[in-house]
C-alpha positions as CSV (number, residue, x, y, z in Angstrom):
1,M,12.3,0.2,19.5
2,K,11.8,3.6,20.5
3,Q,14.8,5.3,19.1
4,L,13.6,3.8,16.1
5,D,9.5,5.0,16.9
6,Q,10.4,8.6,17.6
7,E,12.7,9.3,14.1
8,L,9.9,8.0,11.6
9,R,7.0,10.2,10.0
10,V,5.1,9.6,7.6
11,D,6.3,13.1,4.5
12,F,4.2,13.7,1.7
13,I,5.4,16.7,1.0
14,S,8.6,15.9,0.5
15,G,11.6,13.8,-0.3
16,A,10.6,10.3,-2.2
17,V,7.1,10.8,-2.2
18,A,7.2,14.5,-3.6
19,H,9.8,13.6,-5.8
20,R,7.7,11.0,-7.0
21,L,4.8,12.5,-7.8
22,R,6.0,15.1,-9.6
23,F,8.8,12.5,-11.7
24,G,7.1,8.8,-11.6
25,G,5.6,8.8,-15.0
26,G,1.5,8.9,-14.0
27,R,-0.1,6.1,-15.0
28,G,2.3,3.7,-16.9
29,Q,3.7,3.4,-13.3
30,A,3.9,-0.5,-12.1
31,L,1.2,-0.3,-9.5
32,A,-1.2,2.1,-11.3
33,R,-1.5,-0.5,-13.9
34,A,-1.1,-2.8,-11.6
35,M,-4.2,-1.6,-9.7
36,G,-6.3,-1.3,-13.3
37,L,-6.4,2.5,-13.7
38,Q,-5.9,1.7,-17.7
39,A,-7.6,3.7,-20.1
40,G,-10.0,6.2,-18.2
41,K,-10.6,4.0,-15.7
42,T,-10.5,4.6,-12.1
43,P,-10.9,2.0,-9.7
44,M,-12.4,3.0,-6.4
45,V,-8.8,1.2,-4.3
46,V,-9.0,-0.2,-0.2
47,D,-4.5,-0.6,1.0
48,A,-5.2,-2.6,3.6
49,T,-1.6,-2.4,4.3
50,A,-1.1,1.3,4.8
51,G,2.2,1.5,6.1
52,L,3.9,4.5,5.6
53,G,0.7,5.1,2.9
54,R,2.9,5.7,0.2
55,D,1.0,3.1,-2.6
56,A,-2.1,5.5,-1.4
57,F,-0.9,8.2,-1.6
58,L,0.0,7.8,-5.4
59,L,-2.7,6.4,-6.8
60,A,-5.0,9.2,-5.4
61,S,-2.3,11.6,-6.9
62,L,-3.2,9.8,-10.1
63,G,-6.7,10.2,-9.4
64,A,-8.3,7.4,-7.4
65,Q,-10.4,7.3,-4.0
66,V,-8.8,5.7,-1.5
67,T,-9.8,4.4,1.3
68,L,-6.5,2.9,4.1
69,I,-6.1,0.2,6.6
70,E,-3.5,0.4,9.6
71,R,-3.7,-1.2,12.4
72,S,-0.5,-1.2,14.4
73,Q,-2.5,2.4,16.4
74,K,0.9,4.0,16.3
75,M,1.9,3.8,11.9
76,H,-2.2,4.8,12.4
77,K,-1.2,8.3,14.1
78,L,1.7,8.8,12.3
79,L,0.0,8.4,8.9
80,A,-2.7,11.2,10.3
81,Q,-0.5,13.1,11.2
82,G,1.8,13.0,8.5
83,M,-1.9,13.5,6.1
84,K,-2.5,16.5,8.1
85,Q,0.5,18.3,7.6
86,A,-0.4,17.5,2.9
87,F,-3.9,19.1,4.1
88,D,-2.4,21.9,5.5
89,E,0.4,22.2,3.0
90,G,-2.6,23.5,0.4
91,G,-3.2,23.6,-2.9
92,V,-2.8,19.7,-4.9
93,F,-1.8,17.8,-1.3
94,R,-4.6,18.3,0.3
95,D,-6.4,17.8,-3.2
96,I,-4.3,14.3,-2.5
97,I,-5.8,13.9,0.4
98,N,-9.7,14.4,0.4
99,R,-9.0,11.9,-1.5
100,M,-7.7,9.2,1.1
101,T,-9.3,7.8,4.2
102,L,-7.3,6.9,7.3
103,L,-9.3,3.5,8.6
104,E,-7.7,1.9,12.0
105,G,-8.7,-1.2,12.6
106,D,-7.9,-5.0,11.3
107,A,-7.8,-5.0,7.7
108,K,-9.3,-8.6,7.6
109,D,-12.4,-7.7,9.8
110,L,-13.3,-4.4,7.5
111,L,-12.5,-5.5,4.1
112,P,-16.2,-7.2,3.8
113,D,-18.2,-4.3,4.4
114,L,-15.7,-1.6,1.9
115,R,-16.1,-4.2,-0.9
116,G,-13.3,-2.3,-2.8
117,E,-13.2,-2.5,-6.4
118,A,-9.2,-3.2,-6.2
119,I,-7.6,-3.9,-2.8
120,L,-3.6,-3.7,-2.8
121,V,-1.8,-6.7,-0.3
122,D,1.8,-4.5,0.6
123,P,2.4,-7.7,4.2
124,M,5.9,-6.9,5.7
125,H,7.6,-9.4,3.0
126,P,9.9,-12.6,3.5
127,P,14.0,-12.6,4.8
128,R,15.7,-11.8,1.8
129,K,18.1,-14.4,0.8
130,N,21.1,-12.3,0.2
131,T,22.4,-10.6,3.3
132,A,21.6,-6.8,2.0
133,L,20.4,-4.5,4.8
134,V,17.1,-3.8,4.1
135,K,16.6,0.3,4.0
136,R,16.1,1.6,8.4
137,E,13.2,3.3,6.8
138,L,11.3,-0.3,6.9
139,R,13.4,-1.6,9.4
140,Q,12.3,1.1,11.4
141,V,8.1,-0.2,10.1
142,R,9.1,-3.4,11.0
143,E,10.0,-3.0,14.7
144,I,6.5,-0.8,15.0
145,V,3.9,-3.3,12.6
146,G,5.1,-6.7,13.4
147,T,6.7,-9.1,10.9
148,D,2.4,-10.2,9.4
149,E,2.1,-13.8,10.3
150,D,-1.9,-13.8,8.6
151,A,-0.9,-12.7,5.8
152,V,-1.7,-15.5,3.7
153,E,-5.4,-15.1,5.8
154,L,-5.6,-11.6,4.8
155,M,-5.2,-12.8,0.9
156,R,-7.5,-14.4,1.5
157,A,-10.3,-12.0,2.9
158,A,-9.1,-9.7,0.2
159,L,-10.1,-11.9,-2.7
160,A,-12.7,-13.0,-1.3
161,H,-14.4,-9.8,-1.0
162,A,-12.8,-7.5,-3.4
163,R,-15.0,-6.8,-6.8
164,N,-12.5,-6.8,-9.2
165,R,-9.2,-7.4,-8.5
166,V,-6.3,-8.2,-5.0
167,V,-3.2,-7.3,-5.6
168,L,0.3,-8.7,-3.7
169,K,2.5,-6.6,-3.9
170,W,6.2,-8.7,-3.5
171,P,9.3,-8.8,-3.8
172,A,11.2,-9.5,-7.3
173,K,13.1,-12.6,-6.9
174,A,9.8,-14.4,-4.4
175,D,8.3,-16.9,-4.3
176,P,4.5,-16.4,-4.7
177,M,2.5,-16.5,-1.9
178,A,2.2,-20.1,-0.6
179,G,-1.8,-21.1,1.3
180,I,-3.8,-18.3,-1.9
181,R,-5.0,-19.1,-5.6
182,P,-2.8,-19.1,-8.7
183,R,-2.5,-14.9,-9.7
184,S,-3.3,-14.4,-13.5
185,H,-0.5,-12.2,-14.6
186,V,2.3,-10.7,-13.2
187,I,3.9,-7.5,-13.0
188,Q,7.3,-6.3,-13.3
189,G,10.0,-4.6,-11.7
190,K,13.8,-4.4,-10.1
191,S,13.0,-4.7,-6.8
192,T,9.3,-5.7,-6.3
193,R,6.7,-7.8,-8.7
194,Y,3.1,-7.2,-7.9
195,D,0.7,-10.1,-8.4
196,V,-2.5,-9.7,-10.1
197,F,-5.6,-11.3,-8.5
198,M,-8.6,-10.7,-11.4
199,I,-11.4,-11.9,-9.8
200,S,-13.7,-13.4,-12.9
């Protein structure tokens, strides 16, 4: 497991993240639409399960102020290193990082004080029904952060404290998460869907 930890790094300035920044499709992307970045609106976002930080970086690149929460000390450290590297790169990367605030802790404890307009929850997903091997990078993340056994409790906390909406990032073909209220609508992607819960 140590070998996996050593190999994993957070990189915002090259590879898939940089490609998505340049060619991702702006606010027309499914995540941006799910989070409410439409018609000139740019909500204050809380990413309650920061992980590799890619969704938060995308939303920040589209102008959103994003608070990232990560409870794993190892993952928090990797995120902090990746954010510093991007900040030091300067230019557009520094501008994006300046819209990102990284917190360490359990989102269930931090959400009540943050009162995010839109809260993104992307827990470790349930095992796939097929036998396709999950990408190595995601296996590495799982090694570090575990299986998020309290995902339902986190969703309930998000629903209690979001001002506008909660978005659950979930496998496209997975059953809806049990134990929470029905979603308001869905934005469907090929491998991922976004279950949107509007707050009345």
